[in-house]
N, C-alpha and C positions, 0 to 999 in steps of 0.2 A: 308437766300443763298447769301453767299459772293459775287457770280458773279451777281447775280439780283441787290443787293444793287451798285456796279460798274458800271453796264451796265445802270442805270436809265432810266428802260423802258418808253414808252408812253403808258399810260394806256388807253386812249380813241381812238376808231377808228373814230369815229365822235360824233356829239353833243349827242346822246342817246346811241350809242352802244359800247361796251369796245373792246379792242382787245383780240384775242383768240389764240389758238395756229396755226392756218392757217395763220394768218396774222403776227403774231411776233415770231421771233424765240428764244428770250430770254423767252417769255411765255410757250413755248411747252418745254423748258430745264427745266426751273423753276417747272412747271406742273408735268411734268416728274419724276422729283428727289422728289418732295414731295409726290408724290402717291407712287413710289417705296419704298421711304425711310419710310413712316408710315406702310405700309405692312411687311416691314423687321423688322421694330421693334417688329410686334406683331407674326411675324412667329418664330423669333428666339426666343422670350418669352414662345411661344409655345414649341417649340422644347427643350428649357431648363426645362420647367415644366415637359415635358414628361420624359426627361433624369434623373432627381431627384425623380418622381413619381417611375420610373423604379427601380434605385438604393436602395432606400428607402425599398420600399413597396413589391417588387418583387425580389430583391437581384439578378439583371439583372445588370453586367459590361457590360457597353459600348465598342464595339469593334471594328477593323478596318470599319467593314461593316456599322455598325452603324454611324461611323464617316463621311464616306464619302456619306451616305444616309441623314445625318445631312446637310452637305454642300452644296448638291443637291437640297434639299427641302428649304433650307434657303435662297437660293439666285435665285432659280428657280421660286418658287411660288410668289416672289416680283415682277420680272420681266412680269410673267405671266399675274397677275391681273391687274398692272399698263399699260399692252400692251392692255387689253380689256377694260378696261376704256377709254383711249387714244381713242381708234377705236371707241367706241360705244356710249361716251358721251361726251368726250373732257373736255378742262381747258380753264380758261378766268379770265380775271382781274376783279374779285368779289370786293375785298378789298386787299389795299396795294400793294407793288412792287412785288408780289408774285401771280401766277395764281394758282386757285384751280379749282377742278371740278365742271362741271356743275349740276344742278339739275335733268337734266331730266335724266332716268335712272340711278343716281348713287347709288342708295338703292341697284338695284339688281346688278348691276356690281362690286361695290367698296365695300360699306359699310357694305352690308349682310354679304359676304366672311369675312369681317374685325371683324366684330362683332360675327359671328360663330367661327372663330379662338381664338377670345377674351374669348368667353364663354367656349371652350372647357379648354383652358389654365385656367382659374378661377376655372372650375370643378376640374381639375387636381391638383390644388393647394391646395385647401379645402380637397380634399381626401387625401394628401400627411399629410396635418397639423392634420387632422383628426386621422389618423392611428398612427401619432406620440403621441397624446394624448392619444390613446387607450392603446399604448404601454407603456407609462408612469403611467397610473392608473393602469394596471394590475401588473407594477413592484412595485408598492406601495401595494397592497392589496392582491397580490397572494403569498403564501409563494412558495419557491423553490420547485421542483420536487422531490428532494432528501428527505428522511425521514428514521426515526431509527424504526427498525422493535423490536418485544416484546424481542428477545434475545440479542440485542444490534447490532444486524448486520446490515450494511446498505440494504437498499431494494430500487429500484428504479421503478419508474412507466413509462409506456410507452417504447418507444423503444431508439436506440442509439441517432436517427437523431433528436428527439424531442427536440425543442428550447425553451428554459425556459423564462419567462416573464424578466427575470435580463439579459439575455444575450441579447433577443431582443432589450432591451432599450439601453444597451451598443452599440450595433450596430447602433440603430437609432442615440445615442447621438455623435457617430464618424461622423456617414454621415452628420448629421445636421452640425457638428463644420467645416466641410470642405466646404458645400455649402450653408450657411447662406447668403453669401455676393450675391451669384447668385439669391436665393430666394426673397431677397430684390429687387434686379433689377426688376426680373420678375413682380412681385407686383407694383412697380412703374410705368413700362412701360405699363401694362395692363390698371391700373387706368388711364392714360395719354391718352391712345388710346381710350379709351371708352369715355372719356368725350369730347375727339375731335370728335368721332362720333355722340354723342347724339347732341352736339352742331350744326353739321352742319346739320344732319338730320332734326332738329328743323328749322335750317334756310330754308332747301328747303321746308319743311312741311307750314310754313310761306308764301312764296313765291307764292306756289300752291294755297293756300287758298285765297290770294290778287286776283290772277288771275281767280278765280273761281267767285267769289264776288266783284265787282268794289266798292260798297258801302263803304268798309272798306277803302279804299283809297281816297274817296270823300274828306274829309277835306284836306287831301295833294293836292289833283289835284287843289280845289278852291285857296287854298293858294298859288300857284304856278301862277295862272291866276291872283290872285290880284296885287302880288307883281313882274310881269313882269318875271316870270320864276328864281328869286332868291331864290335857294334852301336852302341858309345860315339862309333865313328871316323864313322857314318853316321846319325848323328841330324838333320843338317841336310838329309836327303834325304827324310825321313820325313815332313817338316811338313804336307803336303797328304793324308798316308793317316789321320791320327787327328785327333779334338780337341786341341786343346791342353791341358797338364797344367794350367796356370792356371786355365783355365775350370773345368774339373771340379773342382778343390780348393777353387774359391770356391763350387762349388754345395753341397758335401758342407760346408762351415762355415756357409752360409746354413742348411742344414737343421738342423744342430745348435744353431743358435741358437735354434730354434721354441721350445722349452722354457723359455729364459731369458726370450724376449718374454713368453712367457705368465705366467710367474711373478711378471715387474716389472708387469704392466697388471693380473692377476686375482689375485695375491698378497695375501692379509692378513695382520698380525701376530697376529691373534686364530685363524688356524687353526693354529698350533703347539702352544698350550695344548688346543685342541679334540681335535688329533690324540692328544695325549700323554693325555689323557682318556680318549679311546675306548678306547685300546691297555691302558691300566691298567685301566678297567672290565671288558674283555675277560677277564682272566686272573685278577681278584679276584671271589671271590662275594660277591655282594651279600645282606645280611641284613634282614629285616624289621624296622622299627623299633617298639621298646616301652619306655615309660618304666619306671624304677625302682618306681614305687609299684604299677604292675602287677604286677611280678614279686615283687615282695614281700609282695603281698596273699594273706591266708589264707582269705579267704572264697570263692577261686575267682573265675572269669573274670566270672560270672554277676553276680556282687556289683558287681565293677569296672566292667562297663558299665553297669550301673544298668539292665537291662533291665525288672525288675519295676515299677520306680517310675515313675509317671507323668512326662512331662517338664514341667519347671517352666516357668512363664510371667511376664510381667511382673504378671499380676494377681492370679496365687497368691500370690507372694511379698511382696506388699503388707501389710504389719501394718495391721488394723483399729485405729483407735483407741478408746481406751476411753472410756466415757461419764465424761462431768463427773458429780461430786458436786452441783455447785451451778453455776448460770447465772447471769452477772451480768443486773443489771437494765438493758433499755433503754427509752428513751422513745419516743413516737410520733414524735415529730419527726425524730429519727435513724432511725427505720425509714423514714419517708416519704422521706428523703434518700439513703437507700441503695437503695430500689425506684426510684426516679427515674434513680440513675446507670445500675443494673443495665439498665433499659429503653433508657438513652441506647445503652448498649453493645451491646445484641442487636439493637436495632432502628434502623439509621442514618438520617441525614435523607436528606430526599428530594433527589436529584440535581438540577441544572439541565438542562433540555433544550435541548440545540443542533441548532437546524435545519439538515438539510445544505443544500449549496449548491445541488444541483440537483434539490430536492424542491419541490413546490408545495402542500404540505399541512402543516398546523399542528396542533398538538394543542388539543383544544378540552373544557374543563372540565365535568363531569357537571352536570344540570340540578339546580338549587337551588328549594328553595320546598316546600310541601306538595302539589303536583300532582304525581303520580306519572307523568302521559303527557306528551308533547312539547306545549308552547305553540304555539299560532298565531294569529297576528293577522292577519285579513282585510284591513284597511288597507294591509299591505305587500305585497299581491297584487292582483290583478285579479277576485277571486270574488267573488260576490253576498255581502254578509251576511245571515245566518238570523236571521229574528225571526218567532216564532209568530203574532201577531196580524196582520202585513203580509201573510203566506202565505195565513191565512185568507179576507181582505178579498178578494185576488187571484183566488180561486178562485171566490167570488161572483159 
């Protein structure tokens, strides 16, 4: 914390009691920012994991409702749980220049919800990874749903909405190509926050065990009595009473690097001019654009906007050609040639009919001749020919 380092707070309230949030304002500020920052990191990691899981596994595209809900949850949950932890547990100078949460009720008020969100984020992350592996394996070993039938015609299995393994693999590949930076950042933050929670929970457990069994602290207390309260001379006796300082410092350094990892993976050079333009436009009053001709027009805005005049179209702006005084003489052959060319251009030639491969019908030309009906030859069939004389004799 830059503010804490610049303030150089007094850590000790008296010889044996450290300052807390009620006795030091810097302690309250540093403790609140640390608690809210830790929970914000895990809450945004959870929202990022949920968004990636919905996009890859369920094909849900986040819309405006999900966007505003994520903003509300991403900043509202850290403020809520940090406020609860400050009110019920409190913070104090436990080590370093930054106040940390006290061990009393810390597991129920802060570390428990933090680890719960971290666990859900981890489950979502591994579920998404497992889905990607499953799709990749299906794309490798499963053939395409389109197969060839016995007659050489294509046949399809399933409905039109069925997504093949290759299509799903291409979709997942595109999603991972876009979201892999966010996935890496989420994994890093989850690992750091879980490491922080484990270290602090172990610290609280060690302190609670020492308070319940003073026999563990007897060598330390005896050394202090012998050396007239010189704690530096008795540091070797206090190794099992607290978490080693290098472990705690490693946790704090890892937590401080979360912002740098986020900037490296998700930062873009185009963000800098965009923020500069946003800040500049927020202080500069925007004016409506108007041309110089509109400002200098003396006829008023109604004439400038041409409201009274009808809109000009391509047909109204065309100039009608003037009638010629005399027309050149054109002979009959030239007119016939021009008319034949126009007729050829307007009426294309007959297209050649191509019979389909699986079709058993052919086009038949219309019946020619002077007979309007269809001609019928009795010799081509087994029907009896018709003759008026023969039929009359048969009747007799």
